[in-house]
C-alpha positions as CSV (number, residue, x, y, z in Angstrom):
1,M,27.9,43.4,18.4
2,A,27.2,42.9,22.5
3,L,24.3,40.8,23.5
4,G,22.6,43.3,25.0
5,S,22.0,45.0,21.6
6,L,21.5,41.8,20.3
7,V,18.5,41.2,23.1
8,I,16.3,44.8,22.2
9,D,16.7,43.9,18.1
10,L,15.4,40.7,19.2
11,V,12.2,42.7,21.1
12,D,11.9,45.1,19.4
13,T,11.1,43.1,16.3
14,R,7.2,43.0,14.4
15,F,5.1,39.9,13.4
16,V,4.9,40.4,9.8
17,P,2.1,37.5,9.1
18,P,2.6,35.0,6.0
19,P,0.5,35.5,2.7
20,S,-2.7,34.1,3.0
21,F,-2.9,30.9,0.4
22,D,-6.6,32.1,-0.3
23,E,-4.9,36.3,-2.0
24,G,-3.2,34.9,-5.3
25,P,-3.4,33.7,-8.3
26,F,-4.4,30.3,-8.6
27,E,-3.4,27.1,-10.1
28,T,-5.6,24.5,-12.8
29,E,-5.5,21.2,-11.7
30,D,-3.3,20.8,-15.6
31,E,-0.7,23.2,-13.8
32,I,-0.8,21.4,-10.9
33,S,-0.6,17.8,-12.4
34,A,2.3,18.6,-14.9
35,A,4.2,20.1,-12.0
36,Y,3.4,17.0,-10.5
37,E,5.0,14.8,-13.4
38,E,7.6,16.9,-13.6
39,L,8.4,16.5,-10.2
40,Y,8.0,12.5,-10.0
41,G,7.4,10.9,-13.4
42,P,4.1,10.5,-15.0
43,A,1.5,10.1,-12.4
44,Y,-1.3,7.0,-11.5
45,N,-3.8,7.3,-13.8
46,G,-5.9,3.7,-12.8
47,I,-4.0,0.7,-15.3
48,S,-1.9,-0.9,-13.5
49,V,1.1,-3.1,-15.7
50,F,1.2,-5.6,-13.8
51,Y,-2.3,-6.5,-11.8
52,V,-0.8,-6.7,-8.9
53,M,-2.4,-4.2,-6.7
54,D,-5.5,-4.2,-8.9
55,S,-6.4,-7.7,-7.5
56,K,-5.9,-6.5,-3.4
57,V,-8.0,-3.5,-3.7
58,K,-10.9,-5.1,-1.7
59,K,-13.9,-5.0,-3.2
60,T,-16.8,-4.2,0.1
61,S,-20.4,-5.7,-0.5
62,G,-23.4,-5.9,2.5
63,F,-22.9,-6.9,6.4
64,G,-19.3,-6.0,6.0
65,Y,-18.4,-9.0,4.0
66,V,-14.7,-7.7,1.9
67,K,-14.4,-9.1,-1.3
68,K,-11.4,-9.3,-2.9
69,E,-10.9,-9.7,-7.1
70,K,-8.5,-12.8,-8.4
71,V,-5.5,-11.9,-9.9
72,R,-6.3,-12.4,-13.7
73,D,-2.5,-13.6,-14.5
74,G,-2.8,-16.7,-16.6
75,F,-1.9,-18.7,-13.9
76,E,-4.0,-21.5,-12.1
77,E,-3.9,-22.5,-8.5
78,R,-4.9,-25.5,-6.6
79,V,-5.0,-27.0,-2.8
80,V,-3.9,-30.2,-3.0
81,Q,-4.0,-31.3,1.0
82,V,-4.6,-29.3,3.6
83,R,-3.5,-31.4,7.3
84,R,-4.1,-30.6,10.8
85,V,-0.9,-31.2,13.3
86,T,-1.4,-31.8,16.7
87,K,1.2,-31.8,18.9
88,V,0.5,-32.5,22.4
89,V,2.6,-30.4,24.8
90,K,2.6,-29.2,28.2
91,G,-0.8,-26.9,28.6
92,G,-2.3,-29.0,26.1
93,K,-2.5,-29.9,23.0
94,Q,-0.9,-27.6,20.4
95,L,-2.5,-27.0,16.6
96,K,-1.0,-26.1,13.1
97,F,-1.8,-26.8,9.7
98,R,0.2,-27.6,6.5
99,A,-1.1,-26.9,3.1
100,I,0.9,-28.0,-0.4
101,V,0.0,-25.9,-3.7
102,V,0.4,-26.0,-7.6
103,V,0.5,-23.6,-9.5
104,G,0.7,-23.5,-13.2
105,D,-0.6,-21.5,-16.5
106,K,-1.0,-24.8,-18.4
107,Q,1.8,-24.4,-20.7
108,G,4.5,-26.0,-19.0
109,Q,5.3,-23.7,-16.1
110,V,4.7,-25.0,-12.8
111,G,5.2,-23.9,-9.0
112,V,4.7,-26.4,-6.0
113,G,4.5,-24.4,-2.8
114,V,4.4,-26.0,1.2
115,G,3.0,-23.3,4.0
116,K,2.9,-24.1,7.2
117,A,0.5,-21.6,9.9
């Protein structure tokens, strides 16, 4: 096939628009959810097993104040100490914080965490 005949074939082709989304039979919501579950597994129904992501959903109340729900996983946390640590550097004072937190379930499981920022 010569290059000239290829160019002529491309020029002679006509544009055929794709079918519209409004045409044809519409799928019901049940058919769509069944196809989704077939591809990706069961869909999220709003109930969390781990209760972790539910606590990260931010709740808003008036004036832009963001309220965060507590995690209900059976553990209780206590802040033992918050300490301000200042360090004198060339440009002035550098302020950092140090916190100690204890977490436990009141049944023998305890954890201690130290955080610096």
